[in-house]
Backbone as CSV, one residue per row, in Angstrom:
resi,resn,N_x,N_y,N_z,CA_x,CA_y,CA_z,C_x,C_y,C_z
1,MET,0.055,13.227,-10.785,1.100,12.561,-11.503,0.643,11.310,-12.190
2,THR,-0.582,10.970,-11.894,-1.063,9.755,-12.515,-2.126,10.040,-13.552
3,THR,-2.387,11.275,-13.836,-3.421,11.579,-14.804,-2.843,11.578,-16.193
4,GLY,-3.723,11.841,-17.156,-3.290,11.829,-18.537,-2.289,12.901,-18.856
5,SER,-2.319,14.062,-18.209,-1.304,15.069,-18.440,0.021,14.545,-17.929
6,ASN,1.092,15.009,-18.524,2.396,14.415,-18.228,3.297,15.356,-17.459
7,ASN,2.740,16.415,-16.860,3.592,17.396,-16.205,4.169,16.893,-14.908
8,THR,3.790,15.691,-14.485,4.329,15.159,-13.254,5.428,14.145,-13.479
9,GLU,5.748,13.837,-14.708,6.821,12.900,-14.974,8.072,13.684,-15.328
10,PRO,9.243,13.243,-14.873,10.459,13.993,-15.121,10.832,14.006,-16.588
11,GLU,11.236,15.156,-17.074,11.754,15.239,-18.424,13.109,14.535,-18.475
12,PRO,13.386,13.806,-19.564,14.715,13.217,-19.704,15.763,14.326,-19.650
13,SER,16.824,14.143,-18.878,17.826,15.186,-18.732,19.201,14.554,-18.607
14,GLU,20.220,15.343,-18.960,21.577,14.843,-18.863,21.960,14.559,-17.420
15,SER,21.460,15.360,-16.486,21.838,15.144,-15.087,21.262,13.834,-14.555
16,LEU,20.040,13.489,-14.954,19.465,12.200,-14.553,20.276,11.051,-15.143
17,GLN,20.611,11.166,-16.413,21.377,10.113,-17.065,22.777,9.994,-16.476
18,THR,23.365,11.150,-16.120,24.696,11.125,-15.512,24.666,10.451,-14.150
19,PHE,23.662,10.797,-13.336,23.542,10.156,-12.034,23.391,8.652,-12.198
20,GLY,22.541,8.243,-13.151,22.337,6.810,-13.375,23.614,6.106,-13.787
21,ALA,24.404,6.774,-14.649,25.659,6.166,-15.097,26.662,6.045,-13.955
22,VAL,26.706,7.064,-13.097,27.612,7.017,-11.946,27.198,5.899,-10.992
23,LEU,25.899,5.809,-10.745,25.397,4.739,-9.879,25.742,3.371,-10.455
24,GLN,25.515,3.199,-11.749,25.829,1.923,-12.384,27.321,1.609,-12.285
25,GLY,28.152,2.650,-12.460,29.598,2.444,-12.362,30.012,1.971,-10.982
26,PHE,29.491,2.584,-9.943,29.804,2.160,-8.576,29.313,0.736,-8.329
27,ARG,28.122,0.427,-8.852,27.567,-0.914,-8.641,28.456,-1.972,-9.302
28,GLU,28.823,-1.720,-10.547,29.654,-2.687,-11.260,31.039,-2.811,-10.636
29,HIS,31.587,-1.686,-10.147,32.888,-1.730,-9.472,32.817,-2.590,-8.210
30,ALA,31.653,-2.558,-7.542,31.462,-3.372,-6.340,31.162,-4.833,-6.672
31,GLY,30.986,-5.136,-7.954,30.711,-6.515,-8.352,29.314,-6.983,-8.020
32,LEU,28.348,-6.069,-8.016,26.976,-6.401,-7.652,26.064,-6.353,-8.874
33,THR,25.120,-7.268,-8.938,24.067,-7.195,-9.936,23.014,-6.204,-9.455
34,GLN,22.092,-5.828,-10.343,21.003,-4.946,-9.928,20.162,-5.609,-8.840
35,GLU,19.939,-6.912,-8.973,19.130,-7.629,-7.969,19.816,-7.599,-6.598
36,GLU,21.135,-7.788,-6.581,21.868,-7.807,-5.310,21.892,-6.426,-4.660
37,LEU,22.127,-5.389,-5.474,22.156,-4.042,-4.902,20.767,-3.619,-4.432
38,ALA,19.748,-3.936,-5.219,18.381,-3.585,-4.828,18.016,-4.233,-3.491
39,ARG,18.453,-5.459,-3.307,18.168,-6.150,-2.045,18.881,-5.480,-0.877
40,LYS,20.126,-5.082,-1.085,20.878,-4.409,-0.024,20.266,-3.045,0.316
41,MET,19.734,-2.357,-0.708,19.160,-1.023,-0.509,17.712,-1.072,-0.064
42,ARG,17.064,-2.237,-0.238,15.650,-2.417,0.088,14.760,-1.566,-0.824
43,PHE,15.121,-1.545,-2.102,14.304,-0.946,-3.142,14.031,-2.021,-4.191
44,SER,12.999,-1.789,-5.015,12.689,-2.767,-6.050,13.737,-2.724,-7.148
45,VAL,13.903,-3.860,-7.819,14.873,-3.954,-8.902,14.491,-3.027,-10.050
46,HIS,13.198,-2.972,-10.372,12.793,-2.160,-11.517,12.990,-0.669,-11.245
47,PHE,12.850,-0.257,-9.976,13.099,1.153,-9.682,14.588,1.475,-9.799
48,LEU,15.434,0.581,-9.276,16.882,0.769,-9.403,17.275,0.828,-10.876
49,ALA,16.726,-0.060,-11.689,17.047,-0.066,-13.118,16.607,1.224,-13.789
50,SER,15.450,1.739,-13.389,14.951,2.985,-13.971,15.852,4.160,-13.622
51,VAL,16.370,4.178,-12.392,17.289,5.243,-11.996,18.578,5.139,-12.793
52,GLU,19.113,3.939,-12.929,20.352,3.758,-13.692,20.180,4.183,-15.150
53,GLN,18.988,4.000,-15.695,18.729,4.360,-17.084,18.374,5.835,-17.253
54,GLY,18.332,6.584,-16.139,18.044,8.010,-16.212,16.593,8.344,-16.427
55,ARG,15.673,7.398,-16.080,14.248,7.626,-16.296,13.505,8.023,-15.031
56,ARG,14.127,7.805,-13.862,13.440,8.117,-12.615,14.312,8.973,-11.728
57,LEU,13.667,9.869,-10.986,14.369,10.692,-10.015,14.655,9.884,-8.759
58,PRO,15.880,9.877,-8.265,16.186,9.140,-7.034,15.786,9.950,-5.799
59,PRO,14.878,9.438,-4.962,14.533,10.143,-3.727,15.705,10.137,-2.751
60,ASP,15.621,10.984,-1.729,16.732,11.144,-0.790,17.125,9.834,-0.127
61,ASP,16.126,9.030,0.287,16.469,7.791,0.992,17.113,6.776,0.041
62,PHE,16.783,6.854,-1.239,17.438,5.998,-2.227,18.915,6.362,-2.344
63,VAL,19.195,7.664,-2.452,20.577,8.131,-2.581,21.387,7.727,-1.360
64,GLU,20.807,7.898,-0.179,21.524,7.558,1.043,21.775,6.059,1.131
65,ALA,20.788,5.265,0.750,20.954,3.810,0.778,22.036,3.366,-0.202
66,ALA,22.084,4.006,-1.384,23.108,3.672,-2.370,24.490,4.068,-1.869
67,GLU,24.583,5.226,-1.226,25.858,5.672,-0.659,26.406,4.638,0.321
68,GLN,25.556,4.174,1.212,25.995,3.247,2.241,26.300,1.870,1.658
69,ALA,25.496,1.424,0.699,25.698,0.088,0.132,26.933,0.015,-0.749
70,LEU,27.305,1.149,-1.363,28.403,1.146,-2.330,29.654,1.865,-1.853
71,ASN,29.592,2.448,-0.632,30.742,3.211,-0.128,31.216,4.222,-1.177
72,ALA,30.295,5.114,-1.563,30.513,5.991,-2.718,31.234,7.296,-2.379
73,TYR,31.748,7.428,-1.174,32.567,8.577,-0.783,31.844,9.930,-0.947
74,GLY,30.509,9.917,-0.863,29.748,11.160,-0.978,29.496,11.610,-2.403
75,ILE,29.995,10.854,-3.376,29.864,11.253,-4.775,28.405,11.197,-5.235
76,LEU,27.681,10.165,-4.825,26.280,10.065,-5.222,25.445,11.181,-4.616
77,ARG,25.748,11.567,-3.382,25.027,12.687,-2.764,25.240,13.966,-3.563
78,LYS,26.489,14.208,-3.957,26.792,15.415,-4.723,26.119,15.380,-6.093
79,ALA,26.116,14.220,-6.732,25.459,14.089,-8.036,23.957,14.310,-7.921
80,ALA,23.363,13.835,-6.826,21.920,14.007,-6.622,21.563,15.479,-6.443
81,ARG,22.441,16.240,-5.797,22.171,17.666,-5.626,22.172,18.391,-6.966
82,LYS,22.960,17.920,-7.904,22.964,18.509,-9.239,21.635,18.259,-9.949
83,ILE,21.044,17.094,-9.704,19.733,16.803,-10.283,18.716,17.798,-9.763
84,GLY,18.833,18.128,-8.485,17.888,19.049,-7.875,17.905,20.424,-8.500
85,ARG,19.021,20.789,-9.134,19.123,22.099,-9.771,18.698,22.081,-11.234
86,GLN,18.345,20.913,-11.745,17.983,20.814,-13.149,16.719,21.619,-13.430
87,PRO,16.746,22.553,-14.411,15.555,23.344,-14.739,14.400,22.440,-15.140
88,GLY,13.190,22.819,-14.728,11.995,22.094,-15.124,11.578,20.997,-14.179
89,LEU,12.411,20.613,-13.222,12.030,19.590,-12.258,11.560,20.284,-10.987
90,ALA,10.257,20.437,-10.870,9.700,21.195,-9.759,9.900,20.472,-8.438
91,ALA,10.054,21.252,-7.361,10.313,20.677,-6.042,9.169,19.784,-5.597
92,TRP,7.921,20.186,-5.907,6.790,19.365,-5.470,6.813,17.997,-6.133
93,PHE,7.283,17.896,-7.360,7.349,16.586,-8.003,8.443,15.721,-7.389
94,ARG,9.618,16.311,-7.155,10.716,15.532,-6.584,10.296,14.939,-5.245
95,LYS,9.609,15.717,-4.456,9.185,15.241,-3.137,8.131,14.140,-3.269
96,TRP,7.122,14.373,-4.111,6.062,13.374,-4.257,6.597,12.062,-4.821
97,ALA,7.469,12.150,-5.825,8.029,10.941,-6.419,8.774,10.114,-5.388
98,GLY,9.525,10.802,-4.516,10.244,10.083,-3.475,9.308,9.450,-2.465
99,LEU,8.253,10.173,-2.102,7.290,9.643,-1.142,6.536,8.441,-1.716
100,GLU,6.172,8.532,-2.970,5.396,7.473,-3.605,6.153,6.151,-3.640
101,GLU,7.454,6.219,-3.817,8.254,5.005,-3.966,8.273,4.132,-2.719
102,THR,8.041,4.730,-1.554,8.084,3.946,-0.321,6.742,3.929,0.415
103,ALA,5.712,4.494,-0.205,4.408,4.590,0.453,3.843,3.209,0.764
104,ILE,3.117,3.121,1.870,2.466,1.859,2.220,1.011,1.847,1.760
105,SER,0.476,3.014,1.390,-0.860,3.085,0.809,-0.939,4.306,-0.106
106,LEU,-1.649,4.152,-1.212,-1.821,5.217,-2.189,-3.288,5.266,-2.605
107,TYR,-3.911,6.423,-2.432,-5.320,6.598,-2.774,-5.448,7.611,-3.913
108,THR,-6.263,7.291,-4.903,-6.422,8.165,-6.059,-7.897,8.314,-6.416
109,TYR,-8.364,9.561,-6.499,-9.687,9.838,-7.063,-9.481,10.643,-8.331
110,GLU,-10.103,10.205,-9.429,-9.938,10.889,-10.705,-11.264,11.004,-11.435
111,CYS,-11.498,12.186,-11.998,-12.748,12.438,-12.718,-12.499,12.999,-14.114
112,ARG,-11.226,13.107,-14.524,-10.914,13.694,-15.831,-10.434,12.634,-16.812
113,LEU,-9.362,11.948,-16.431,-8.745,10.923,-17.273,-8.354,9.734,-16.406
114,ILE,-8.301,8.566,-16.991,-7.894,7.372,-16.252,-6.475,7.588,-15.721
115,PRO,-6.221,7.300,-14.437,-4.876,7.485,-13.873,-3.811,6.732,-14.667
116,GLY,-2.626,7.314,-14.735,-1.545,6.749,-15.544,-1.205,5.322,-15.193
117,THR,-1.271,4.976,-13.908,-0.916,3.618,-13.490,-1.921,2.568,-13.947
118,LEU,-3.084,2.990,-14.466,-4.089,2.051,-14.953,-4.226,2.080,-16.475
119,GLN,-3.563,3.011,-17.138,-3.750,3.198,-18.569,-3.114,2.088,-19.400
120,THR,-3.753,1.760,-20.512,-3.129,0.896,-21.508,-2.222,1.748,-22.392
121,GLU,-1.371,1.079,-23.167,-0.501,1.820,-24.079,-1.323,2.594,-25.103
122,ALA,-2.384,1.986,-25.626,-3.193,2.643,-26.651,-3.891,3.879,-26.092
123,TYR,-4.418,3.771,-24.878,-5.085,4.918,-24.249,-4.079,6.039,-24.002
124,ALA,-2.915,5.697,-23.436,-1.897,6.702,-23.162,-1.401,7.344,-24.458
125,ARG,-1.230,6.536,-25.495,-0.759,7.070,-26.775,-1.761,8.091,-27.325
126,THR,-3.049,7.797,-27.198,-4.076,8.741,-27.648,-3.923,10.082,-26.947
127,LEU,-3.688,10.035,-25.637,-3.528,11.270,-24.876,-2.280,12.027,-25.293
128,PHE,-1.160,11.308,-25.426,0.103,11.956,-25.767,0.072,12.537,-27.181
129,GLU,-0.560,11.826,-28.116,-0.589,12.306,-29.501,-1.479,13.536,-29.671
130,ASN,-2.394,13.744,-28.749,-3.301,14.894,-28.845,-2.980,15.982,-27.835
131,ARG,-1.871,15.855,-27.159,-1.469,16.807,-26.135,-0.995,18.112,-26.769
132,LEU,-1.298,19.241,-26.136,-0.826,20.554,-26.577,-0.031,21.210,-25.465
133,PRO,1.162,21.774,-25.755,1.862,21.772,-27.036,2.193,20.346,-27.483
134,LEU,2.354,20.168,-28.779,2.573,18.851,-29.344,3.901,18.247,-28.905
135,PHE,3.899,16.924,-28.692,5.122,16.178,-28.451,5.714,15.731,-29.784
136,THR,7.025,15.538,-29.816,7.646,14.877,-30.961,7.382,13.378,-30.856
137,ASP,7.627,12.648,-31.958,7.442,11.192,-31.930,8.322,10.559,-30.852
138,GLN,9.561,11.031,-30.714,10.466,10.468,-29.722,9.991,10.766,-28.306
139,GLU,9.463,11.970,-28.095,8.952,12.313,-26.771,7.766,11.425,-26.402
140,ILE,6.919,11.120,-27.370,5.784,10.229,-27.107,6.279,8.847,-26.692
141,GLU,7.263,8.325,-27.428,7.781,7.002,-27.109,8.453,6.979,-25.747
142,ASP,9.198,8.038,-25.416,9.854,8.114,-24.113,8.835,8.109,-22.987
143,ARG,7.739,8.830,-23.175,6.725,8.911,-22.123,5.939,7.610,-21.997
144,LEU,5.712,6.945,-23.108,5.056,5.638,-23.043,5.916,4.641,-22.275
145,THR,7.218,4.654,-22.542,8.131,3.755,-21.839,8.129,4.037,-20.345
146,ALA,8.197,5.334,-19.983,8.205,5.704,-18.568,6.905,5.316,-17.880
147,ARG,5.786,5.496,-18.581,4.491,5.175,-17.978,4.340,3.670,-17.770
148,GLN,4.737,2.887,-18.757,4.637,1.432,-18.628,5.561,0.914,-17.535
149,ASP,6.721,1.537,-17.402,7.656,1.141,-16.353,7.061,1.415,-14.978
150,ARG,6.410,2.541,-14.840,5.839,2.923,-13.547,4.686,2.016,-13.151
151,GLN,3.935,1.518,-14.129,2.778,0.678,-13.835,3.149,-0.622,-13.134
152,ARG,4.409,-1.018,-13.237,4.828,-2.281,-12.631,4.663,-2.289,-11.121
153,MET,4.623,-1.110,-10.511,4.565,-1.081,-9.050,3.276,-1.714,-8.527
154,LEU,2.204,-1.692,-9.319,0.962,-2.309,-8.862,1.139,-3.804,-8.616
155,ARG,1.961,-4.446,-9.444,2.188,-5.881,-9.308,3.367,-6.198,-8.391
156,GLU,4.395,-5.364,-8.436,5.621,-5.678,-7.704,5.558,-5.273,-6.239
157,ARG,4.790,-4.244,-5.920,4.725,-3.776,-4.528,3.480,-4.347,-3.861
158,GLN,3.549,-5.611,-3.531,2.379,-6.308,-3.000,2.034,-5.900,-1.577
159,ASN,2.964,-5.226,-0.885,2.681,-4.746,0.468,2.093,-3.340,0.480
160,THR,1.945,-2.740,-0.690,1.354,-1.402,-0.790,-0.105,-1.534,-1.191
161,ALA,-0.984,-0.841,-0.464,-2.416,-0.866,-0.763,-2.754,0.287,-1.710
162,PHE,-3.277,-0.063,-2.889,-3.663,0.928,-3.889,-5.190,1.007,-3.955
163,SER,-5.716,2.207,-3.848,-7.157,2.425,-3.961,-7.415,3.445,-5.068
164,PHE,-8.341,3.116,-5.964,-8.724,4.024,-7.046,-10.234,4.212,-7.035
165,ILE,-10.674,5.451,-7.108,-12.089,5.765,-7.310,-12.182,6.501,-8.644
166,LEU,-12.932,5.929,-9.583,-12.970,6.436,-10.953,-14.392,6.819,-11.335
167,ASP,-14.566,8.023,-11.875,-15.881,8.454,-12.340,-16.310,7.635,-13.552
168,GLU,-17.538,7.189,-13.560,-18.063,6.353,-14.638,-17.990,7.046,-15.993
169,HIS,-18.179,8.369,-16.010,-18.249,9.072,-17.293,-16.923,9.012,-18.059
170,MET,-15.800,8.746,-17.359,-14.517,8.656,-18.066,-14.506,7.484,-19.041
171,PHE,-15.229,6.423,-18.725,-15.305,5.268,-19.615,-16.304,5.517,-20.742
172,LYS,-17.365,6.235,-20.455,-18.390,6.498,-21.461,-17.922,7.503,-22.511
173,ARG,-16.851,8.244,-22.210,-16.325,9.195,-23.187,-15.696,8.456,-24.363
174,CYS,-15.253,7.201,-24.155,-14.633,6.379,-25.204,-13.420,7.071,-25.821
175,THR,-12.529,7.568,-24.988,-11.298,8.194,-25.466,-10.497,7.204,-26.300
176,GLY,-10.222,7.559,-27.540,-9.484,6.682,-28.434,-10.354,5.731,-29.224
177,GLY,-11.660,5.694,-28.939,-12.571,4.814,-29.664,-12.983,3.593,-28.870
178,ALA,-13.891,2.827,-29.437,-14.477,1.682,-28.734,-13.441,0.608,-28.418
179,GLU,-12.570,0.285,-29.356,-11.599,-0.785,-29.139,-10.605,-0.407,-28.050
180,VAL,-10.147,0.838,-28.070,-9.219,1.312,-27.036,-9.890,1.263,-25.673
181,THR,-11.144,1.672,-25.615,-11.874,1.674,-24.341,-12.121,0.257,-23.845
182,ARG,-12.423,-0.646,-24.765,-12.647,-2.053,-24.381,-11.368,-2.644,-23.774
183,GLU,-10.248,-2.398,-24.418,-8.975,-2.898,-23.903,-8.653,-2.269,-22.550
184,LEU,-8.957,-0.985,-22.412,-8.723,-0.281,-21.150,-9.536,-0.911,-20.015
185,ILE,-10.797,-1.166,-20.273,-11.660,-1.764,-19.249,-11.158,-3.147,-18.870
186,GLU,-10.742,-3.919,-19.851,-10.228,-5.263,-19.565,-8.990,-5.203,-18.677
187,GLN,-8.102,-4.238,-18.944,-6.906,-4.123,-18.110,-7.259,-3.699,-16.697
188,ILE,-8.190,-2.772,-16.560,-8.580,-2.307,-15.226,-9.252,-3.433,-14.440
189,LEU,-10.059,-4.230,-15.113,-10.669,-5.374,-14.434,-9.597,-6.346,-13.956
190,GLU,-8.590,-6.564,-14.785,-7.518,-7.496,-14.414,-6.705,-6.946,-13.247
191,LEU,-6.382,-5.656,-13.277,-5.631,-5.045,-12.179,-6.457,-5.033,-10.894
192,GLY,-7.755,-4.841,-11.038,-8.624,-4.818,-9.865,-8.736,-6.165,-9.178
193,SER,-8.308,-7.227,-9.841,-8.337,-8.556,-9.228,-7.129,-8.813,-8.343
194,LEU,-6.118,-7.927,-8.397,-4.945,-8.080,-7.542,-5.327,-7.815,-6.089
195,ARG,-4.699,-8.535,-5.176,-5.059,-8.417,-3.759,-4.788,-7.027,-3.186
196,ASN,-3.805,-6.323,-3.731,-3.422,-5.027,-3.167,-4.024,-3.854,-3.919
197,VAL,-4.916,-4.137,-4.874,-5.516,-3.064,-5.678,-7.031,-3.095,-5.520
198,GLU,-7.609,-1.960,-5.159,-9.058,-1.834,-5.023,-9.537,-0.747,-5.981
199,ILE,-10.481,-1.108,-6.846,-11.007,-0.162,-7.825,-12.510,-0.019,-7.630
200,GLN,-12.947,1.229,-7.481,-14.364,1.529,-7.306,-14.804,2.520,-8.375
201,VAL,-15.992,2.321,-8.888,-16.575,3.231,-9.870,-17.581,4.143,-9.168
202,LEU,-17.468,5.433,-9.430,-18.445,6.401,-8.930,-19.489,6.585,-10.027
203,PRO,-20.702,6.082,-9.821,-21.688,6.070,-10.907,-22.230,7.461,-11.231
204,LEU,-22.656,7.615,-12.482,-23.248,8.885,-12.901,-24.507,9.204,-12.111
205,SER,-25.164,8.168,-11.633,-26.399,8.383,-10.874,-26.144,9.103,-9.556
206,ARG,-24.872,9.122,-9.110,-24.526,9.842,-7.881,-24.323,11.312,-8.271
207,GLY,-25.388,12.041,-8.325,-25.342,13.413,-8.826,-24.463,14.341,-8.011
208,VAL,-24.586,14.276,-6.693,-23.774,15.105,-5.797,-22.894,14.175,-4.973
209,HIS,-21.600,14.479,-4.941,-20.675,13.608,-4.211,-19.535,14.432,-3.628
210,ALA,-18.654,13.762,-2.879,-17.599,14.466,-2.136,-16.393,14.837,-2.998
211,GLY,-16.427,14.467,-4.278,-15.288,14.766,-5.137,-15.517,15.909,-6.096
212,LEU,-16.528,16.709,-5.862,-16.859,17.782,-6.801,-15.781,18.857,-6.875
213,ASN,-14.897,18.928,-5.883,-13.802,19.906,-5.925,-12.663,19.474,-6.840
214,GLY,-12.711,18.239,-7.337,-11.703,17.804,-8.287,-10.888,16.615,-7.828
215,PRO,-9.977,16.131,-8.706,-9.156,14.954,-8.408,-8.239,15.178,-7.213
216,MET,-7.806,14.087,-6.606,-6.856,14.175,-5.493,-6.146,12.849,-5.329
217,MET,-4.978,12.934,-4.714,-4.219,11.746,-4.357,-3.762,11.883,-2.914
218,LEU,-3.711,10.763,-2.219,-3.240,10.712,-0.840,-2.285,9.540,-0.702
219,LEU,-1.288,9.695,0.144,-0.413,8.555,0.426,0.008,8.564,1.886
220,GLU,0.331,7.363,2.373,0.805,7.177,3.742,2.218,6.614,3.690
221,THR,3.129,7.224,4.427,4.520,6.782,4.455,4.692,5.641,5.456
222,PRO,5.831,4.949,5.418,6.089,3.901,6.419,6.088,4.439,7.844
223,GLN,6.302,5.758,8.002,6.269,6.384,9.327,4.864,6.844,9.686
224,ASN,3.881,6.439,8.867,2.467,6.762,9.070,2.172,8.251,8.987
225,GLN,2.947,8.950,8.183,2.655,10.340,7.858,1.875,10.388,6.551
226,TRP,0.989,11.366,6.424,0.145,11.471,5.242,0.507,12.708,4.426
227,TYR,0.444,12.538,3.106,0.668,13.643,2.177,-0.420,13.598,1.107
228,GLY,-0.696,14.750,0.524,-1.674,14.829,-0.549,-1.072,15.482,-1.778
229,TYR,-1.723,15.288,-2.888,-1.262,15.885,-4.135,-2.480,16.230,-4.980
230,ILE,-2.518,17.457,-5.480,-3.579,17.874,-6.396,-2.928,18.516,-7.610
231,GLU,-3.593,18.422,-8.737,-2.985,18.829,-9.996,-3.947,19.635,-10.833
232,GLY,-3.407,20.666,-11.479,-4.168,21.466,-12.427,-3.418,21.537,-13.735
233,GLN,-3.807,22.455,-14.594,-3.133,22.588,-15.875,-1.746,23.175,-15.671
234,GLU,-0.728,22.378,-16.000,0.682,22.776,-15.901,1.133,23.076,-14.480
235,THR,0.402,22.636,-13.490,0.784,22.883,-12.101,0.501,21.643,-11.262
236,GLY,1.187,21.532,-10.148,0.922,20.478,-9.182,1.259,20.990,-7.796
237,GLN,0.559,20.514,-6.802,0.770,20.993,-5.432,0.881,19.814,-4.472
238,LEU,2.001,19.750,-3.771,2.190,18.765,-2.719,1.649,19.348,-1.420
239,ILE,0.867,18.554,-0.700,0.211,19.039,0.522,0.690,18.236,1.714
240,SER,1.151,18.937,2.741,1.587,18.276,3.973,0.898,18.852,5.208
241,ASP,0.170,19.942,5.049,-0.515,20.570,6.181,-1.553,19.607,6.756
242,PRO,-1.448,19.265,8.046,-2.360,18.268,8.633,-3.836,18.635,8.501
243,LYS,-4.168,19.923,8.599,-5.575,20.327,8.501,-6.119,20.069,7.097
244,THR,-5.316,20.387,6.086,-5.752,20.149,4.714,-5.815,18.657,4.419
245,ILE,-4.829,17.914,4.913,-4.841,16.461,4.736,-6.093,15.863,5.358
246,SER,-6.473,16.360,6.519,-7.669,15.866,7.196,-8.911,16.077,6.339
247,VAL,-8.989,17.227,5.684,-10.124,17.507,4.807,-10.142,16.538,3.623
248,LEU,-8.971,16.319,3.010,-8.891,15.407,1.869,-9.232,13.973,2.281
249,GLN,-8.758,13.565,3.449,-9.081,12.221,3.933,-10.585,12.078,4.171
250,MET,-11.197,13.132,4.706,-12.641,13.105,4.948,-13.399,12.953,3.628
251,ARG,-12.955,13.700,2.613,-13.612,13.629,1.315,-13.412,12.255,0.668
252,TYR,-12.203,11.725,0.774,-11.947,10.432,0.151,-12.749,9.322,0.847
253,ALA,-12.820,9.401,2.160,-13.605,8.408,2.900,-15.071,8.464,2.482
254,LYS,-15.582,9.678,2.296,-16.975,9.833,1.864,-17.155,9.295,0.449
255,LEU,-16.178,9.568,-0.416,-16.242,9.054,-1.783,-16.283,7.532,-1.803
256,ARG,-15.525,6.911,-0.920,-15.520,5.443,-0.861,-16.907,4.900,-0.530
257,SER,-17.611,5.619,0.324,-18.959,5.166,0.689,-19.972,5.492,-0.407
258,GLN,-19.686,6.511,-1.215,-20.610,6.906,-2.276,-20.387,6.116,-3.568
259,ALA,-19.167,5.610,-3.763,-18.870,4.819,-4.954,-19.393,3.394,-4.766
260,LEU,-19.479,2.671,-5.862,-19.890,1.265,-5.803,-18.793,0.429,-5.158
261,ILE,-19.164,-0.626,-4.462,-18.159,-1.520,-3.896,-17.409,-2.187,-5.054
262,PRO,-16.200,-2.696,-4.818,-15.406,-3.259,-5.915,-16.137,-4.306,-6.754
263,GLU,-16.889,-5.195,-6.126,-17.584,-6.234,-6.875,-18.636,-5.628,-7.814
264,ASP,-19.407,-4.653,-7.312,-20.411,-3.999,-8.151,-19.745,-3.126,-9.212
265,SER,-18.597,-2.544,-8.862,-17.853,-1.746,-9.833,-17.402,-2.609,-11.006
266,ALA,-16.918,-3.815,-10.696,-16.504,-4.734,-11.753,-17.681,-5.088,-12.658
267,SER,-18.845,-5.273,-12.071,-20.036,-5.594,-12.862,-20.391,-4.452,-13.808
268,VAL,-20.308,-3.220,-13.310,-20.599,-2.056,-14.157,-19.596,-1.961,-15.297
269,LEU,-18.319,-2.195,-14.997,-17.296,-2.131,-16.046,-17.535,-3.204,-17.105
270,LYS,-17.944,-4.390,-16.693,-18.235,-5.456,-17.653,-19.439,-5.076,-18.532
271,GLN,-20.422,-4.408,-17.927,-21.597,-3.957,-18.712,-21.188,-2.893,-19.727
272,LEU,-20.313,-1.965,-19.285,-19.838,-0.929,-20.202,-19.032,-1.544,-21.349
273,ARG,-18.222,-2.550,-21.009,-17.429,-3.234,-22.046,-18.343,-3.937,-23.046
274,GLY,-19.377,-4.569,-22.525,-20.289,-5.291,-23.401,-21.091,-4.383,-24.310
275,ALA,-21.284,-3.146,-23.889,-22.086,-2.202,-24.695,-21.292,-1.541,-25.807
276,LEU,-19.958,-1.753,-25.821,-19.120,-1.107,-26.838,-19.226,-1.801,-28.192
């Protein structure tokens, strides 16, 4: 869900917008601001705003928290079930999106494209404009807005530990050209300076490594349960089987030892930026 392909982001739909409008109506009837309701629900303000605007899928615990905070008479639960029936919103995405919103740690290894949460607008625009089947201009703008909104979690969720392992060759490809790549590297360096974000580069010199089977994501819930996510062309798979999770954790741990430490990774990124 964080790669350049967009099959993990929800398509704008009337049911999402309807749920958001109903939620906003209950909130305003209760005389609460978004900040006040978000505090009562223990969700971030930007996530609540995204749900009200119909841009984000509300996970089950969000719906339940809103029901209790607003005394919604079960209406929000019923509206959320309608979202679940919306064509094109795969079950694996709904589950992962809900898990991600409350995760206490998120691990990402990527070897194809820079993860969405680290992308600049120019880099993301390059991907969206060259995507097949083609997007309309409005679809591109909608996806850019959704991606930029999602990136806020790196700064706003300071209690969540984010780890990224990125293959060096993704920067050397210069997707979008030298200027786009330079801006991308600068943003990644800046994000990597945050206390809750760790970025490691897997150098090309590491010929054989633990990530040869492809990209992966792992997350840990507040209940200390682990889930994984892997993605292919037009498909995504949510993983909860403990044996498979154990294998992915083993591979990610090995990748961490094979990649450069964050300080050396930053040095490599600065060298790549300087060579552009």
